N, C-alpha and C positions, 0 to 999 in steps of 0.2 A: 697415260696408259689406262686402258679400261678392262684389260683381261690378264689374269694370271693362270689361265687354263693350261694344265699340263706342265706348269713351271718346274716342278720337281718330280714329275711322274717317272716312275721306274728307278728312282735313286735308292736302290736297295741297301746301300751302305750308310745312308743318312740316319744318324742316331739321335740327333737333337736339333731343335730350332730355337732361336732366341725369342724372348718375350717382345711383343710389338713388332714382329717381323714385317708386317704390312702397314704399320702405323702411318707411314707417309704417303699412302696410296688410297685415300678415301673415295676416289672416283671409280675405282675398279668395280665392275658389275658382275663379273663371273670368276669363280674359283673352281670350276669343274676340273676334276682329275688332278688338282694341284699337288697332292701327295700320294697319288695312286701307286700302289705297290711299293711303298716305302717300308719294306718289311723289317727294318732295323729300328724304326721310329717307335719307341715304347710309350712316350708321354709327350704332353704339350704343356708348356709353362703356364703357371698361374698368371692372371692378368690379361690373358688373351693375346692373340697375334694380329687382330684386325684393327684398322684405324677407327677412331671415334667417329661416329656418323657414317660408317661404311655404307656405300650405296649398293653393295653387292646383293643380287637377288638369287643367283644360281650357285648352289653349293653341291651340285650333283657329283657323286663319286669322289668328293674332295679327299677323303681318307680311306677309300675302298682298298681292301687288301693290304692295309698297313699293319704294323706289328703292335698297335696301340694296346696298352693294358689298363689305362685309366684316362679320364678326361677332366679338365678343370670345369667347375660350374659356370664360369664366366666366359667360356670359349666363344660363344656367339652373342655375348652381351651387347656388343656394338653394332650388331647386324639387324637392325630393326626392319630393314627392307627385304630380308630374306624371304624368298617365295618357295623354293624347292630344296629339300634335303634328300632327294631321291638317291638311294644307294650311298649315302654319305659315309656310312661305316660298314658297308657291305663286306662280308668275309673278314672282319677284324676278329679272328677266332679267339684271340687272347683277351678281348675286352669282356670282362665279367660283370661290370656294373657301370651305370651312368648316373650322373648327379640329377637330382630331382628338378633343379632349376636350369638344366642345360638349354631348354628352349624358352625360358621365361620371357625374354625380350622379343621373341620372334612372332609378333602378333599378326603379321601378314602372311605367314606361311600357309600354303595350300596343299603341299604334298609331302607326305612321309613315306612315299613308295619305296619299299625295300630298305629303308633307312638303317635298320639294325639287323637285317637278315644275315644269318650265318655267323652271328657273334656268340660269345660264350656267356651271355647274360644268364644269371640264375634267378634274378627277380627284376621287376620293373618298379621304379620308385613312384609312390603316390604323387599325383599332381603333375606328372611329366608333361602333359599337354594342356594344362589348365589355362595357359595364356595364349592358346592358339585357336581362337574362335573361327578362323576362316578355313581351316583344314577341310579339304574335300575328299582326299583319299588316304586311307590307311592300308592300301593294298600291299600285302607281303611285308608289312613293317617289321614283324618279328619272325619272318619265314625261317624255318629250320633252326630256331634257337633251341637246340636239343636239351640244354641244361636248365631251361626256364621252368620253375616249379609252381609259380603262382602269378596271378594277375591282381593288382590292387582294385578295390572297389572304386567306382566312379572314375575310372581311367579316362573315359571318353565323354564325361558329363558336360564339359564346356565346348565340345566340338559338335554343335548341333547342325552344322551344315555338311558334315561328312556323309557322302553317298556310297563310298566304296570300301567294303570290308572284305574284299576277295583275298583269300589266302593269308589273312592277317596273322593267324597263329599256326599256319600250316607246318606240320612236322615238329611241333613243340612236344617232343615225345616224353618229357618228364612232367608235363602239366597234368595235374590230377583233378582240378576243379575249376569252375568258372564262377565268379562272384555274381550274386543275385543283382539284377538291375544293371548289368554291365552296359547294355545298349539302350537303356530307358530314355536317355536324352537325345539319342541319335535318330530323330524322327524323319530325317531326310534320306536315310539309308535305303538303297535300292537293291543291293546284292550282298549275300554272305556266302557266295560260291567258294568252296574249299576253305572256309574260314578256320575250321578246326580239323581239317583233314590230317590223318596220320598222327593225331595226338593220342598215341597208343596207351598212355597211362590214365587218360581221362575216364573217370568212373561214373560221373553223373552230370546232368544238365539241370540247372536251376529252373524252378517253375516260372513261367511268364517271361522267359529270356527274350522273346521277340514280341512281346505284347504291344509295344509302342512303335514297332517298325512297320507301319501300315503301307508304306510305299514300296516295300521289297517285292521284287519280281522273281528272284532266283535264290534257291537254296541247293544248288547243284553241288553234290559231294561235300556238303557242309561238315558232316561228321564221318566221312568216308574213312574206313580202316581205323576207327577208334575201337581197338580190339578189347579194351577193358570196360567199355560202356555197357552197363547192365540194364538200364531202364531209360525210357523216354517219358518225360512229363506229359500229363494230359493236356490237350488243347494247345500244344506247342505252336501250331501255325494258325490258330483260330482268328488272329487279328491281322491276317495277311490277305486281304481281299483281292489284291492285284497279282498274287502269286501265279507264276506260269509254269515253273518246273521245280520238282524235287528229285531230279535225276540223281540216282546213286547216293541220296542223302545219308543213308545209313548202311550203304554197301560195305561189306567186310567187317561189320560190327559183330565179331564172333562170340561175344559174351552176352549179347542181347537176347533175352528170353521171351519178351512179350512186347506187343504193340498196343498202345491205348486205343480203344474203339473210337474215340472222338478226335483223333489226331488231325484229320482232314475235314472236320465238320463245317468249316467256314471257307472252304476252298472251292467256290463255285466256278471259278474261271480257269483254274490251272489245268494244263494239258498233259504234262509229261511226268510219268511215274516210272520211267525206264530205270531198271536196276535199283529201285529205291531200297530194297532189302536184300539185294543179291549177296550171297555168301554169308548170311546171318546164320551160322551153323548151329546155334543153340536155340533158335526160334522153333517152337513146337506147334504153334497154332496161329491162326489169323482170326482176329475178332470179327464177328458178324457185323455187317453194315459198314465196314471200314471205308469203302468208297462210295457210300450212298449219296453223299453231298457233292460228289465230283462229277457233275453231269457233263462237263466239257472235256473230261480226261480222254486223251487221244492215244497216248503211247503207254502200253503195259509190257513192253518187251523187257524180258529178264527181271521183272519186278521181284520175283521170289526165287530166281535161279540160284542153285547151289545151297539152298536152305536144307541141309542134309538131315536135320532133326524134325522137319515139318511132317506131321502125321495126318493132319486133317485140313480140309478146305471147307469153309462154311457154304451153305446153300445160298444161292442168289448173290454171290459176292460181286458180280459184275452187272447185275440187273439194271442199275441206274446209271450205266455208262454207255448210252446208245451211240455216242460219237467215237467210241474206241475203234481204232484202226488196226493196231498191231498187238498181237499176243505172242510174238516170236520169243522163244525160250523162256516163257513166263514161269514155268515150273521145271525147267530143265535141271537135271542133277539133284532133284529132290528125292534122294534114295530111300527115305523112310515113308514116302507118300504112296500108300497102297491103293487108294481109291479116291475118286472125285465124285461130287454130287451130280445127279442127273440134271440136265437143263442148265449147266453152268454157264453156257454161252448163248442161251436162248434169246437174250435181248440184244445181242451184239451183231446186229444186222449190217453194220458198216465195216466190220472187221475184214481186212484183206489178206492178212497173213497169220499163220500159226506155225511158221517154220520153227522147228525144234522145240515146240511148246512143252512137250513132255519127254524130250530126249534124255536118256540116261536116268530116268526116274524109276521109282520102285513099284509102279503100277502093276497090279495083277489082273485088273479088269478095266474095261472102258464102257461107260454108259451108252445105251442105245441112243442113236440120234444126236450124239454130242455136238455135231456141227450142222445139223439139219436146218437151222434157222440162219446160218451164216451165208447168206446168198451172195454176198459180195466178195467172198474169199477167192483169191487167185493162187495162193501158195501154201502147200503142205510139206515143203521140203524138211526132212529130218523130224517130222512131227512126233514120231514114236521111236526114233532111232535108238537102238541099244536098250530098249525096254524088254528085258529078258523074262519078265514075270507074266506077261499077257500070253494067253493060250488060244484065244479066238477073237474074231472080229465081230462086233455087235451089229445088230440090224440098223440100217439107215445111217450109218456113221457119216457118210458123205452125201446123203440125200439132199437134193436141191442145190448142190454146189456146182452149178452149171458154168461158172466162170473160172474154175480152177485150171491152171495151165501146167503146174508141176507137182509131182509126187516123188521127186528125187530123194532117195534114201529114206522114204517115209517110215518104212518098217525094217530098215537094214539092221542086221544084228539081233533081231527079235528071235532068239534061239528057242524060246518056249512056245512060239506060235505053231499050232499043229494043223490049222485049216484056214481057208479063206472063203469068204462068201462070194458066190458066183456074181451076184449083182452089186458088189460093193462100189463099183465105179460107173454104174449105169447112167447116173445123171451128170457125169463129168464129160460133157460133149467136146470140150476144146482142150482137154489135157493132152499135152504133147511130150512131156518129160517124165519118163519112168526109169531114169537112170538109177540103178542100184536100189530100186524100190523095196525088193525083198531079198536083197543080197545077204547071204549068210543065214537065212531062215531054214536051218538044216532039218528041223522037225516037221516041216510041212508035208502033208499028205493030201490026197484028193486032187481035184482039178484046179488049174489056175483060173482067175476071174474071167468071166465072159458075160456077154449080153445076149439075150435071146432076141434075135432080130427076125421076126416073121418065121420062127421055127428054125432059124440057123444060129448056131453058136458062134458068136464073134468074140474071140479072145483079144486081149490087149494087143498082141502081136499081129492080129489080123485086121485091126481097125483101119478104116479108110473112109473117104467122103461118101463112097457108095452106101455105106451103112450109117451115114449122117454123123460120123465122128471125124474129128481131125486126125490125120495120120501122125502117129508118134514120130518125133524127130531125134530124140535122145533117149536111149534105152539100154545102153551097154550095162551089163552086170545086173540087170533087173532080177533075174532068177538064178544068179550064181549060187551054187551050193544047195539049191532046192531039188535035190535028186529024187526025193520021194513023191514029187508031183506026178500025177498019172499022165500028164501030157509033156513031161520033161523030155522024153525021147523025141517027140515031135519038135519041140523047141530046139533041141540040140541038133537035129538033122536038117530042119528047114528054116529055123529062125535063130541061128547060132549067135547072131549079133545081140541077142537078148541075154546071153550068158557072159 
């Protein structure tokens, strides 16, 4: 016999097993799911249950969902060929501790994927993986260990081949600190995506945490929703030349009050800053030059979205990001942000979308020519949606934006807006979507936007190829509630589809 897969799986009344249970089966190669869902099984006898010289390589899910409360140190002592402990103790909720020598003889193990996820561990013994030099993945190893309070120093020091640290401590909501040098020996690591996500008690990050991890390409959501995190160490990512994304890396860190100016100083190649600081509700300012060394940065969507305490944006913030393509919702929901510097996007000639860029923000004014240099932009959907503090449209706001196709809900709900510039859309030749553009702008007076075409006023609702403009195809609700416009009656009687 070579397999004992599922041999006692689902035996929910199994309360004990004898020592040496498999001692006569040295040739068995797999024990996957052997005691899966044995919810009455509280312990395993000392002396082990596997044959001396056991050939088994696969121990995936062997005790998953079992009722285990403790483990003998020699449980896998005879299993020198063990390769994978994937989900071995997954959802053993009553398991509060594991012996330091549990994997001492498992020198060929390559995977600890999800091994102790959803257990009741309160601490990790020092040296737990010291004899496992071939491990390649620690993905979700301690996933949702909500009672875990600490990590021992040097936990991964002997695991120099490990590449995957995705979600390793995801959801360890009682973890307050990370030991210095935790990943110093893990020079092969390529990703720390979700590594400490939702560690809601984590208050600090040690200096130089990733200094030796030069092969890392992703820090996506690494510290996402670490709501107690108050500070970020300087130069945290400075030794990560291959880094491609920090998407949502600090999103939801509601206690974070500041960002170090040199955080991304050696990140020449990374592209994605999407949602990097989204929902950092205690953040009051952005340091000057934060993105100066990020020449390849492409995505800035939602980077500071929901930063409700943010009051200022530094001048030239995006000047050194010529490749930036999207600024969608970049400052949306920044309710304390009253103004932005002139020329903020002057160097972003490759940007194609500003959808929702300032929606729901606290802006009271818009700089003239804000998007005048953004000649590649195609979308302004929701760009100022719900910004109730602005009262007027500045000069040349959309000048040179000849590729724009949509202004859907661009100013919808801007209840403080009192007038519109006649020429505000003059350069927007191919714009065809004006759905709900000014919906609910109830304070508007004066005439709706129009272009002077050889002495003839051509309003948005009159546009057609004869006047060198594309004919709008989507425009319902464009002027709904704008009853103070001088041409509202004309719109109502002859162009009712715009209401």
